[in-house]
C-alpha positions, 0 to 999 in steps of 0.5 A: 442460533446467534445466541449460542455464539454471542458469548464466545464473540464477546469474550474474543472481543474482550481478549482483543481489548485486554491485549491492547490490540483493539482498533478504535476508529476516529471519525473525521468530518472533513475531506482527507488532507494534511489537516483533518477535523476529528469529530469522534474517537479522540481529541475533537478539532483540527489536527495535523494528519500524519497517518494517511497514505495520501503521499502526493496530497491528491485526495482533495486536489482541486483538479482531481475533484473537478475531474471526478465531478465531470465524470459523474455527469458524463459516465454516471455513478456506477456500472451495476455490472461486471466487466464481461457483461455490460460493465466496461466503459471507454474510461476503463479502457483508457485508464488501463492503457494509460497505466500500462504506459506509465508502468512500462508494461504491455497491458493492465486489468483493473480491480475493485481494490489491490487486495482483489488484484492480489487475490486474483493472480495466483490461483489463475496462474499457478497450479499444483505443479508450480511454486510461489516464493514469497517474502516473509513480510508481504502484505496480507493480500498477497498471503491470502491470494497465495492461500487460494492457489494450489501451488507449493508455497515457499517463504524467504526472510525479509529481503534476504537474498541468500534465503531466497536463493535457498527456496528457489533451489528447493522449488527446483528440486521439487520439480516446479513447472512454474516459479513466481517470486513475489515481494512488496516493492516497499514494506509498509511497516518499515518503509524498506524497499525490496532489492529488486535488481538482485531479485531479478538476477536470481529469477533469471538464474533460476528461471522464475517470474517476478511479481511486485506489489508496488502500492506504497511506491507508484506515483512518487518512488523512482526518478519519475514516480513509476515505482520501485522497478523504475528505481532499481532499473528493472522495469523490463524484467518484472513480469507483474506489477500490482498496485492501488489507486487508493494511495498516492494515485488519488486516494480513492479505491481500486487496484490493478495488475500491470503485466505481460500481455498474455498474463493479463489476457488470462486474468480477464478470462479466469480471475475470480475477483475480476469476473465476479466483482462490480466494475470500478466506479467510472468516477474513480477511473476518470479521476485516476486519468487526471492524476496521471496527467498531473504526475506526467506534467510536473514533478513538484509534488514528488520533490515536495514529498521528498523534502518533507520526508528528509526534513522529518527524518533529519529533525527526529534523528537529531532529537534522539528518536529511533527512526528506521533508516531509509528515505521513504515517506513511511518513517516508523518511530520505534518505541518498543513497548506496545503500551508506551507507543499507544500512550504516545499516540494519544499524547500526540493527538492531544498536541494536534498530531494524528498518528497511529501506534502499531504493535504485535501481531502487526509488527513483531513483539517488542517492536511497537512503533508509530508509523509516520507518513509524510505527504506533499500536502504538508507544509514545512511548518506542519513538519516542524510542528509534528517534530515538536509534538513528538518531543513534547509528548516524549517529555510527558511520557517520561515525566 
């Protein structure tokens, strides 16, 4: 049977390569860190890593690694079960309680990923008589999760409050029973932050709930790292927060929904990714508890990340690069042409800086970029070396 479609699959793969959209995987032979050793798929040797979601540098933090080792000895390797059968340990309940307190929500439910968390919310909460109003640039997991539900779907232009209000009016005119506004807290391709205060105002006006995927914010955005709801002072007005343990909170895997108690209670009974997926590995739950200890005991990592981000953005702007405005650790360097962006990323790797070029369809046509992501693990010297590499690569590209 497979022989009949082999040629079609190969043709599709050839089209992907010809369009410059092929995604090669560079192999690294070291732990995730500010520097990594590339062993395949590019320039071999140690390079500066400026393309990971390791915002707080905790992926190889000694305290987190030690907590993981201890958890392996105490809790074992895996649960071999789903939560409601025999897959719930004390460490899972402890992490859910800590996340609820940290995020200022009534309860939390763990998932194997944030993709699964977003995939499990909409179908559970919304039916055909309901409406979901989604930002046009929301993460793919939100888009896919919405597709699983029977709710009417409305989309508003990125961070466009007037368009959001228009969609809310249309949902009301259609007689929607429940309305749910959903947005990324930080949009991963641009580093832009959603205007949550204004979104909550519209939600109040039109009797809607608010859901935020805060994967690129929790741990380091806001005065104490509680994310974009804290940044905008609306923690008590957001009904659902989804997020990941795979970025700032240790960089492993796992996700969660932190929300009103009744919402979480229903998810435990009806959310398919929760009911039919193995429990989050206990070692990740225990290490995540250690991460929360670190975040609540000191703010040095958040301060260092902010300093590194400000330095990179300032120096790159002074050097004449087009950086999308903002102060987030996602700092997109706009190139425009897809082939030019890809070539610059290759040159940067040759200069010892590991970054990735993004082009259509991940970003709009003509908006190709190199998405730089700063980390608290980077030193001032690392940041300056990265900027110098950009300047050198640009000169080579122009020559």
